[in-house]
C-alpha positions as CSV (number, residue, x, y, z in Angstrom):
1,M,64.1,143.7,-75.2
2,K,67.0,140.9,-74.1
3,A,67.5,143.0,-70.9
4,S,63.8,143.1,-69.9
5,L,63.6,139.1,-70.6
6,L,66.7,139.1,-67.9
7,V,65.5,140.8,-65.4
8,V,62.4,139.3,-65.7
9,S,63.8,136.0,-65.5
10,M,65.9,136.8,-62.1
11,M,62.9,138.2,-60.7
12,L,60.9,135.1,-61.1
13,A,63.6,133.4,-59.8
14,M,64.1,135.4,-56.8
15,G,60.4,135.0,-56.4
16,L,60.8,131.2,-56.6
17,A,63.6,131.0,-54.1
18,G,62.0,133.0,-51.6
19,S,58.7,130.9,-52.0
20,G,61.0,127.6,-51.1
21,A,62.3,129.8,-48.3
22,G,59.1,130.5,-46.8
23,A,57.5,127.0,-47.5
24,E,60.7,125.9,-45.7
25,T,60.4,128.2,-42.9
26,D,56.8,127.1,-42.4
27,R,57.7,123.4,-42.1
28,Y,61.0,123.8,-39.8
29,P,61.8,122.1,-37.9
30,V,62.5,119.2,-40.5
31,K,65.2,117.5,-39.2
32,P,66.9,117.3,-35.7
33,I,68.1,120.3,-33.8
34,R,71.9,120.6,-32.1
35,M,72.0,122.9,-28.9
36,V,75.6,123.5,-28.4
37,V,76.4,123.7,-24.9
38,P,79.9,125.2,-24.3
39,F,80.2,123.5,-20.7
40,T,80.6,120.2,-19.1
41,P,77.5,117.7,-18.6
42,G,75.8,118.3,-15.2
43,G,75.7,122.2,-14.7
44,S,73.1,124.4,-14.8
45,N,73.7,125.0,-18.2
46,D,73.6,121.4,-19.0
47,L,70.4,121.0,-16.8
48,L,68.5,123.4,-18.4
49,G,69.4,122.5,-22.1
50,R,68.1,118.8,-21.7
51,V,64.5,120.4,-20.2
52,L,64.2,122.7,-23.3
53,A,66.0,120.1,-25.6
54,Q,63.1,117.2,-24.1
55,K,60.2,119.5,-24.6
56,L,60.9,120.6,-28.2
57,H,61.3,117.1,-29.0
58,A,57.5,117.0,-27.3
59,T,56.6,119.6,-29.5
60,W,58.0,119.0,-33.0
61,G,58.7,115.5,-33.6
62,Q,62.4,116.2,-34.2
63,P,65.2,115.2,-31.6
64,A,66.7,118.2,-30.3
65,I,70.3,116.9,-29.1
66,V,72.3,118.3,-26.3
67,D,75.9,118.7,-27.6
68,N,78.3,119.5,-24.9
69,R,81.5,121.6,-26.0
70,P,83.4,122.8,-23.0
71,G,86.6,124.8,-22.9
72,G,88.3,127.9,-23.5
73,G,86.1,129.7,-20.8
74,S,83.2,128.8,-23.3
75,T,84.8,130.2,-26.2
76,I,85.0,127.1,-28.1
77,G,81.3,125.8,-28.0
78,I,80.3,129.4,-29.1
79,E,82.8,129.3,-32.0
80,T,81.1,126.1,-32.7
81,V,77.7,127.9,-33.4
82,V,79.0,130.8,-34.9
83,R,80.5,129.0,-37.5
84,A,77.6,126.7,-38.0
85,V,75.0,127.1,-41.0
86,P,72.9,129.4,-40.0
87,D,69.3,127.7,-40.7
88,G,67.9,127.1,-37.2
89,Y,69.8,123.5,-36.5
90,T,72.2,124.5,-34.4
91,L,71.8,126.9,-31.7
92,L,74.0,128.2,-28.6
93,L,72.9,128.0,-24.9
94,T,75.4,129.6,-23.2
95,S,75.2,131.9,-19.5
96,G,76.6,135.2,-18.9
97,G,80.1,134.5,-20.0
98,I,78.9,135.2,-23.3
99,A,79.4,139.0,-22.0
100,S,82.6,138.9,-20.1
101,N,85.0,137.1,-22.2
102,V,84.5,139.7,-24.7
103,S,86.8,141.8,-22.3
104,L,89.1,138.6,-21.0
105,Y,90.1,136.9,-24.0
106,K,91.1,137.7,-27.7
107,L,88.0,136.5,-29.8
108,S,87.7,135.0,-33.4
109,F,84.2,136.4,-33.4
110,N,82.1,139.2,-32.2
111,P,78.6,137.8,-30.3
112,V,76.8,141.0,-31.0
113,K,77.6,140.7,-34.8
114,D,78.2,137.0,-35.2
115,L,75.1,135.7,-33.4
116,A,71.5,136.1,-33.6
117,P,69.5,136.3,-30.4
118,V,66.8,134.1,-30.1
119,A,65.9,134.2,-26.2
120,L,66.4,135.2,-22.8
121,L,66.1,131.9,-20.9
122,A,66.4,132.2,-17.1
123,Q,67.8,133.8,-14.3
124,M,69.8,132.5,-11.1
125,P,71.1,134.4,-7.9
126,Y,74.5,133.8,-6.8
127,L,74.8,132.8,-3.3
128,L,77.4,134.7,-1.2
129,A,78.8,131.5,1.8
130,V,81.2,130.8,4.3
131,H,83.0,128.3,6.3
132,P,81.2,127.8,9.4
133,S,84.4,128.9,11.2
134,V,84.2,132.5,9.9
135,P,82.5,134.7,12.4
136,A,80.4,136.7,10.1
137,K,76.8,136.0,9.8
138,S,75.8,138.3,7.2
139,A,77.4,140.4,4.4
140,L,77.6,143.3,6.9
141,E,79.9,141.4,9.2
142,L,81.9,139.9,6.7
143,I,82.8,143.1,5.5
144,S,83.7,144.8,8.4
145,L,85.8,141.5,9.2
146,A,87.5,141.5,5.7
147,K,88.6,145.8,6.7
148,A,89.8,144.3,9.9
149,Q,92.3,142.2,8.4
150,P,93.1,143.6,4.9
151,G,94.1,140.5,2.7
152,K,93.4,137.7,5.1
153,L,89.8,136.8,3.9
154,T,90.1,133.8,0.8
155,F,87.2,133.4,-2.0
156,A,86.8,130.7,-4.3
157,S,86.0,130.3,-7.8
158,S,85.6,128.6,-10.8
159,G,88.7,130.2,-12.3
160,V,90.0,133.6,-13.0
161,G,87.3,135.6,-14.8
162,T,84.5,133.1,-14.5
163,S,81.2,134.7,-13.6
164,S,81.9,133.5,-9.8
165,H,84.9,135.5,-9.9
166,L,83.4,138.4,-11.7
167,T,80.5,138.4,-9.1
168,G,83.4,138.2,-6.2
169,E,85.6,141.0,-7.5
170,M,82.0,143.2,-7.5
171,F,81.7,142.3,-4.1
172,R,85.0,143.5,-3.1
173,L,85.3,146.6,-5.4
174,Q,81.5,147.9,-3.6
175,A,82.9,147.1,-0.7
176,K,86.0,148.6,-0.8
177,I,87.7,145.6,1.1
178,D,90.9,143.5,0.3
179,M,90.0,140.0,0.1
180,L,92.6,137.3,-1.8
181,H,90.9,135.6,-4.9
182,I,91.7,131.7,-5.1
183,A,91.2,129.9,-8.6
184,F,90.0,126.7,-8.9
185,K,88.9,124.4,-12.3
186,G,85.2,124.3,-11.9
187,G,82.4,125.1,-9.5
188,G,82.9,121.6,-7.8
189,P,86.2,122.0,-6.5
190,A,85.8,125.6,-5.8
191,V,82.9,124.9,-3.5
192,N,84.7,121.8,-2.2
193,A,87.6,123.7,-1.1
194,V,85.3,125.9,0.9
195,I,83.7,123.1,2.6
196,G,86.9,121.7,4.1
197,G,88.1,124.8,5.1
198,E,91.2,125.4,2.4
199,V,89.3,128.7,1.9
200,Q,86.8,130.4,3.5
201,V,84.1,132.2,1.4
202,I,83.0,131.7,-1.9
203,F,80.1,133.2,-4.7
204,N,78.7,130.4,-6.5
205,V,75.5,130.1,-8.3
206,I,72.3,129.0,-5.9
207,T,71.9,125.3,-7.1
208,G,75.6,124.6,-6.6
209,T,75.6,126.0,-3.2
210,L,72.4,126.4,-1.3
211,P,72.3,122.4,-0.4
212,Y,75.4,122.4,1.5
213,A,73.9,125.5,3.5
214,R,71.0,123.5,4.2
215,S,73.2,120.7,5.6
216,G,75.5,123.1,7.7
217,K,78.9,122.5,5.6
218,L,78.7,126.2,4.5
219,R,76.5,129.2,6.2
220,A,74.4,131.3,3.3
221,L,74.8,135.0,4.2
222,G,73.0,136.4,1.2
223,V,71.2,136.1,-2.2
224,S,73.3,138.1,-5.4
225,T,69.7,139.4,-6.4
226,S,67.9,142.3,-5.7
227,K,64.4,140.0,-4.4
228,R,64.9,137.2,-1.9
229,I,64.3,134.3,-4.0
230,E,61.2,131.8,-3.8
231,V,63.5,128.5,-2.9
232,A,64.8,129.9,-0.2
233,P,62.9,133.3,1.1
234,D,64.6,133.4,4.7
235,L,67.4,134.4,3.0
236,P,68.6,138.1,2.7
237,T,69.7,139.6,-0.4
238,I,73.8,141.0,0.1
239,A,72.0,144.3,-0.8
240,E,69.8,144.2,2.3
241,S,72.2,142.7,4.7
242,G,75.2,144.9,4.2
243,L,76.3,145.9,1.1
244,P,73.0,148.6,-0.8
245,G,72.9,148.1,-4.4
246,Y,75.0,145.1,-5.1
247,E,73.2,142.9,-7.5
248,V,74.9,140.3,-10.1
249,I,72.6,137.8,-11.9
250,A,73.5,134.4,-13.5
251,W,71.6,134.8,-16.7
252,Y,70.8,132.0,-19.7
253,N,70.8,132.5,-23.2
254,L,69.7,131.0,-26.4
255,F,71.5,132.3,-29.8
256,A,71.6,131.1,-33.4
257,P,74.3,131.9,-35.9
258,A,73.8,135.6,-37.6
259,G,71.9,135.1,-40.9
260,T,69.7,132.4,-39.0
261,P,66.2,133.7,-41.2
262,R,63.8,135.9,-39.0
263,P,60.6,133.5,-39.0
264,V,62.5,130.4,-38.0
265,I,64.1,132.7,-34.8
266,N,60.6,133.9,-34.3
267,K,59.2,130.3,-33.8
268,I,61.7,129.2,-31.7
269,N,61.2,132.1,-29.7
270,A,57.7,131.5,-29.4
271,E,58.1,127.8,-28.7
272,I,60.5,128.5,-26.0
273,N,58.6,131.5,-24.0
274,R,55.5,128.4,-24.4
275,I,57.7,126.1,-22.3
276,L,59.3,128.5,-19.8
277,Q,55.7,129.1,-19.0
278,Q,54.6,125.5,-18.5
279,P,54.0,124.7,-15.1
280,D,56.0,121.3,-14.7
281,V,59.0,123.5,-16.2
282,R,58.4,126.3,-14.3
283,E,58.3,123.8,-11.0
284,R,61.5,122.0,-11.7
285,L,63.2,125.5,-12.2
286,L,62.0,127.5,-9.4
287,T,63.1,124.1,-7.1
288,L,66.6,124.6,-8.2
289,G,66.4,128.3,-8.1
290,V,66.4,128.7,-11.3
291,V,63.6,131.8,-12.4
292,P,62.0,131.2,-16.1
293,L,62.0,133.9,-17.8
294,S,60.2,135.1,-21.4
295,G,60.5,138.0,-24.0
296,T,61.8,138.8,-27.2
297,P,65.0,138.4,-29.6
298,E,65.5,142.4,-29.0
299,A,65.5,142.0,-24.9
300,L,68.0,139.5,-25.6
301,G,70.3,141.6,-27.6
302,D,70.1,144.8,-25.5
303,Y,71.1,142.6,-22.5
304,L,73.5,141.3,-23.9
305,Q,75.3,144.9,-24.5
306,F,74.7,146.0,-21.4
307,E,76.6,142.8,-19.8
308,I,79.3,143.8,-22.1
309,T,79.7,147.1,-21.2
310,R,79.2,146.6,-17.6
311,W,81.8,143.5,-17.1
312,A,84.0,145.3,-19.2
313,K,84.6,148.4,-16.4
314,L,84.6,145.9,-13.8
315,I,87.4,143.9,-15.2
316,R,89.3,147.3,-16.2
317,E,89.2,148.0,-12.5
318,A,90.0,145.0,-10.8
319,G,92.9,144.5,-13.5
320,I,91.4,140.7,-14.6
321,K,93.3,139.2,-17.0
322,A,92.6,135.6,-18.0
323,E,94.9,132.4,-17.9
């Protein structure tokens, strides 16, 4: 009898707790949201984070604060979110490095197990560009030049193991050419090195490269996506201009700590998808070469796993070791 009463009491307590949790979810958010961006201010991740934060604040009436936590190839900021309380008030906005870092670093976390996918946000092409003195006007001509001068061409990146480095390594391996990689501490210094003629080739996100190509300081050879882009329709894809099958996409994503209630994740996902389809947001992002996306948390989870597998293979084949 006493045991039965104890079971009933526990069930009632659980029911009350569940009811309270449900009410809390219905009211979400009731306090400020922190959006951790594991990069310095001013980059594409930061820009996207601030656009979303402003819109979330306007809709929900609660401040959405972008918290820049750079360092460790984005691992410092990611670990901050992994260790946060899983209540929906700490989110992670990051890019494709979350997948490649699995094969580059000894991580204290597993992004698949320790993070909950929320939304796939956007994608952006990389731009293949060269210094104007380089006698190549297409990807095919660059490949021919590299084959004629093995090891003579240099390509710049924002650091060993970064997305711009991996994008260049994929080009090098698929084209079967020998180019020397020169690493810099960030995309800005890498671009400046090519503009100054210190390095000849660069693969960089289009937001940080296209303005210089338009001004004549660089020569754009192609974009890394499978289709031409709206902001620069005259630019061919690398695949169509010399390297069939080549495709690399910079992608941006939103995660929460594992264990975040699914109703909260669903609510954030729905609102983020709605924001990214607003005409003013789409216009602002597309003007920069960023393509807004939408989709389910499951779609992001599947894409993360695909990218982890893909980059692990390339990192192994290219023998890349993080500094």
